[in-house]
N, C-alpha and C positions, 0 to 999 in steps of 0.2 A: 690722118688728121685727128682721129679720136685718140690715138696714142700720144701725140704731142700735147693735146688738150689735157689728158689725164696726167701726163708727166709735169706739165706746167703747174697744175693745181697741187700736186704732191710736193714739188720743189718749193712752192710758196709756203706750204705747210711746214716743210723742213726749215725754211728761213725764219718763219715765225717762232718756231721752237727754239732756235739758237740766236734770236735777235739780241738778247741781253749780253751774249758773249761777243757779239760783233760790233755793237754800237760803241763809239768813243775810243776805238783802238787805233785809229789812223791807219787802217790797212790799205795797201795799194790795190789798185783795180785788178792787177794780175793775180793777186792772192785770192780776191773775191771770185774772179772768173774760174780759177782752178778749183776753188771750193764748190762752186755751182756745178762745174763739170762732173766732179766725183759724186756730188749729191744726186745729180741726174742719173748717173749710172746705178746708184744705190736704190733708187725708187723704181727701177725697171721691173723688178719682180712684182710690185703692186700695180704698176701702170699697165703692163702688157695684158694680163687677164681682163682688166676693166675695159681696155681699149678693144679687145676682141669681142667682148660681150656687147658693147655699145655699137661697134661697127656691124656686127651680125644683125642686131636688132634694126638698125637704120637701113641696111641693105635689103633685107627681106621684108621690112615694113614698107619700103618704097615700092618693091616689086608687088606686094599685095595691094597697096593703095592704088596703084596704076593698073590693076587687073592683069599684070603680066604673068603672075603665078597662075591665075585662072586660065589664061590662054595656053600656057605650057601644059597644064594638066589636061586641058581639053584636047591637046594634040597627042596625048598619051604619054607624056613625060611625068613620072612620079616625082614627089618631093625629094626622096633620097637621091635620085639621079640628078636632080637640080642642084642639090647640095654637094654632090661628089667633088667637083673641082675645088670648092672652098674647103672641103674636108681635107683634101690633099695639101692645099696651101696651109691650112691650120696645123697639120701634122709637121710640115716643113718648119713652120714658125716654132712649134713646140721643140723640135730638134735643135734649132738655133737657140731657143731659150735655155735648154739644158747645157749647151756649150757655153753660153754666156754665164750661167750660174756657176759652172765648174771652173772656168778659166779667167773670166774678166771680173766677175763680182768680188772674189777674194782680194784681188789686187786693188780694186776700187775702194773696198772697205778699209784696207790697210792705209792707203793714201789719205782717205778722208779722216780716219782717226788721228793720223799723224798731224794733219793740218789743224783739226779742231783742238787737239791738245796744245799745239803751239799757240793757237789764238787764245785759249783760256789762260795760258801762262803769260801772255802779253798784257801789260798793265794798261790801264786807261790813260789817255792823253792828260797832260797837266791841266787841271781846271781848278785853280785856287779860288775859293769862295771868300767873300768879304767878311771880316770880323770872325773868322773861324780858322783855327790852326789846321793847316794842310800837312798831312804826314805821308803823302804818297812817295816822297823821296826818302830813301833809306838814310837813317841817322840824322835827319833834319826835320824841324818843325817850322813852317812858314806861316805868318799871319800878316794880312794887309787890312787896312781900314777901308780903302776905297780903290776901285778899279775903273780906269777910263777905257771904255770899249773901243773908242776911235783911235786913240794914240797908243793904246796898250801900255799905259803908264800905271804904276802902282804907287799908292800914297800911304805914308806911315807904315813902313815895312819893319817887321820884327822877325829875326831868324835865330833859332836855337840850334846849336851844334851839339849833337849827342854822341859824337864819335869817341869821346872820352868816357868809357864805361864806369870809371870810378867816381866821376863827377859829371853827371849827364847835363846839368844846367850851368856849367862853369864858363861856357863860351856863348855870348849873346851879342848879336849885332842889331843895332837900331838905326834906321835911315829915314830921311824925310821923304824920299821917293826912290823909285827904281824901275827897271825895265827887265822883263823876263823873256828869254829866248832859248830855243832848243837848237842845237847844231843840226846840220843837214843829215848827218848819219844817226841822229837820235841817240847818241851815246854820251853826250855831255849837256849839262844845263848851264847856260850863260846868264848870270844874274848881275846886271849893272846897277850899282847903288850910288845915290848922290846925297851929300851932306849928312853923314852919319857918324856913329860912334861904335867902336867894337870893344867890348869888355871881355877880357880873358883872365880867368882865375884858375890856374893849374894847381891841383891838390896832390900832394905826394902819396905814396902807398900806405902811409900810416894814418889814414883818415880816422878821426874820432878817438885816437889814443891820447893819453896824458902827455906822452913825450912830444907829440906834435903840438899840442896846445901850449906847452912850455917853450918850444922852439919855434918862434914866429918867423925865423928865416926860411923855414920849409914852405911857407905860404908864398906863392908867386902871384902877383896881380899886375895886369897890364891894361892900359886904356889907350886906344888909338882913335884919333879924330881924322876923318878923311873928307875930301870934297867929292871924289869919284873913286869907286872901287869896283873891280870886275871879279866876280867869284865864278870859278869853273868847278862844277859839281858833276862827278861821274854818275851816269844813270845806268841802271841795269833793269832789263825786263820791259823796256818801252818799245824796243824794236822787235818785229816779228821774226821768228825763226822756227822752222819745222822741227818737230820732235823726232828723234831717231826712230826709224821704223822698226828696228830690231827689237825695241821694247814691246811691240804689239804683235810680233809674228807668231807668238804662241797662242793667240786667240783662236777660237773655233771658227769664227766667221772669216778668217784670213787664210783658209786652207782649202785646197781642192780635194777631190775624192781620194786620190792616192795618198796625200798627206794625212787626211783624216784617218784612213785605214791604218797607216803606219803608226800614227800617234795613239790610236785606240789600243793597239797591241802593247805599246809601251806603257800606257796608263794602266791597263789591266795587270801587267806584270808588277808595276809599282803597288797597285792595290793588293795583289796577292802577297807581296812582301809584308805589308802591314797586317794582313789577316794572319799570316803565319806567325808573325811576331806576337800578335794578340793571343793566338792559341797557345804559343809557347809560354807566354807570361801567365796565362790563366791556369795552365797545367801546373806550373811551379807555385802559383799563389794558393790554389785550392787543394792540390793533391800532393803537396810536399810531405816528406816524412818528418815525424816529430823528432826534435833534437833531444839528446840525452841531457838531463839536468846535471848541473855541476855537483861533483862530490857524491853522485849517486850512480848506481848501475841499474840499467833497465833489466827487469826480470824477463826471462824467456817465457813467452806466453804461447800456450798451445793454440794453434790456429783453429782447432775444432771448437774452442770455447767461445761462446757468444757473450760479449760484454754489453750490458745495458748502460748506455751513457747517462740516462736519467737517474738510474740508481746510484752510479758513482758520483754524480753531481749532488744528489740529495744527501749523500753521506758526508759531504764536506761541511765545514762550519760556515757561518754567514759571511765572514770577511773574505774567505777564499772564494765563495760563490760570487760575491760582488766583484772581486778582482778579476775572476774569469770572465764574467759578463762584460765588464768594461774593456778588457783586452780583446774580447771577441768583437765588440762593437767598433773599437778603434781599428782593428785589423780589417773588418768588413768595409769600413769607410775608406781606408787606404787602398784596398783592392778595387773598390768601385771607382775611385778617382783615377787610378791607373788605367782601368778599362775604358772609362769615359774619354780620357786623353787619346787613347789609341783609336777609339771609335770616331772621334772627330777627324782624324786623318783619313780613315776609311770613308766617311761620309763626304769629305772634300773630294776624294778620288771618284766617288760615285757621281757627284755633281758634274765633274769634268767629263766623265764617260757619257752621261746623259746629254750634255750640251754638244759633244762631238757627234753623237748619234742623231740628235735633232738636225744638226747641220748636214749630215749625210742624207737624211730623208728629204730635207728641204731642197736639195739639188733636183729631185724628181717631182716634188709636189708642184713646183712652178709650171713645168711642162704639162703635167696632167691637168692642172687648173685651166690652162689655155684651151685644152680640148673640151673640158666640161662646160666652160662658159660659152664656147661656140655652139655646143649642142643645146644650150639653154637659150641663147640669143636668137639663133637662126629660126628654129620652129616657133618661138614666141613672137618673133617679128611677122612670120607668116600668119599667125593666128590673129594678132591684134590689128594688122594691116594699117599701121601708122608709121610714116617715115619722119625725117627731120630730126630736130633736136628737142622735141617736146616730150611726148610720152616715152620714147626710148630712153631718154636721160633719166627720167623718174624711175622707170623699171630697172635700169642698169644700176643706179645708185642703191635701190632697195636690195637687189641680189648681192651686190658687192658688200654692202654693210652686213648682211646676213653671213656671207662668207668670211668676212674679216672678224666678226664676233666669234664665230665658231672656231676659226683657225687660232685666234688669240687664246680662247679658252682651252682648246686642245693642247696648244703649246705650253700653257701654264701647267696643266696637269702632267704633261710629259716632263717638264723641267723640274717639277717638285717631286717626281717619282710616284704620283698618285696612280697614274696609268703607265702601261708600257709605252716606250717612246714611239713605236710605230702606230699605236692606237691614237695617241694625241696628235701626231703630225698628219695622219691621213683621215682625221675625223671630218674635216670640212669636205674633203673629196667624197667620203662615204655618204655624207648627207646630201650633197648636191648632185651626185651621179644619178640616183633614182629620179630626181626632179628632171634632169636633162633627158633621160630615157622616156619618162612619162610625157613630157612636152613634145618630143620627137614623134612618139606614137600618136598623140592626139592630132598633131599637125599633119602627119601622113594620112590619117583617116578623115581629114577635113572636119575636125571637131569644132564646135562653136563654144570653145571653153571660155573665152573672154568676150563673147557677143552679148551685149546687154539686152538686145531684142529677144534673143533666145530665152534668157532667164525671165524676161517679162512675160513671154508667151507661156512658159511653163508655170509661172505664178498665176497667170490668168486661168489656165486650165485647172489648177488646184483650187482656186476660188470658186470656179463654176461647179466643180464636183462637190465641194464642201457645201455650198448653198443649195445644190440640188438634193443632196442627202438630207439636209435640214428641212427642206420643203416636203420631201417624201415622208419624213418622220412626223411632221406636223399633220 
């Protein structure tokens, strides 16, 4: 029950995130159901740990509230032994979570991205505003003065045909009224016009030249008066179609462990090629031999003689010194630009490597998070002894928010290369694992960790000791 509650909340958050892309597209209910199905699969890694935490809190909270844990402990059954069946169940769920992350989630991500991209590429349904030029149809501008919502009639229609690129405003149609319809396949726009005039002025290829201005015959003008006219305009992009999935198969979230390991080796080899190329370029740029000047012969210099470059430079005249400095600065800038270009390729490969490594670790962090949240929820429920959807929900949300913030921060550090990938991906588990161990220990030893009466009693003892010492001092 808690799993489906958490999944419903997260799917609604997903819908709210993409509501701008969905509204006004005229999508069929089958497309929306498919989108919700794959969105539900995508939020499982977030919903499952939260569900285990909340379920463990509610279960052991109810047992503690009804004194069933007390009866079991009085019969000689320890809390770890009480938890053992659920520990086995949680380990089985963790194994299924790993199988889901490795086999199902990559396919769901691929399908979801394909549908979302197709929805984004789908245009909004035709919604022509009054007294405003509507340009949602390619190569046409449509303006109406008034719309009748009941009869779907348009009044005082004006249409500009921009298909002639050389004279965009040469074809204009004006009508007293009209009716706009879309074909059932959403591929054509049917515009029926009544009592109108069509002006067509076709301009030849020599627009604006003196030859055309002198030759009036090259100007073509036509005026058509009609009682009824049906215009069929081809529409593109108003019907939904999935984007080809092959365009997104290279993404790190669309791969299982085997594919990630294989692609990591390929990416590392590509990076090594760029590194070798950079090293080769650098060695040629910075350590190349000096070429022999034209018309001169290089003197044979004894290798044992040490030449002071500063002294040679100082012996030159001012113009030669300035020329050498300018050449050196220009050469350094060119070399730096070449190295920066190569470094950008290397940094791009580093980002791809880090993202694939993050996805590799993410396959295991989901399973481990399920175990950690169980060892937080079960002992915490036994300590607070409150069941239902009240206090357990509040505590679950608190721990889940802490987990989500730490996991997001660690993922960002790993993605940007601030930390090692394994450090960022396992940060949340490293922080919450001691918390789970501490709570399990406190619950097994019948600690009054969250008992307000115990804290009140300790506070009262402290006050009594403080005032007693004060009276003795006086």
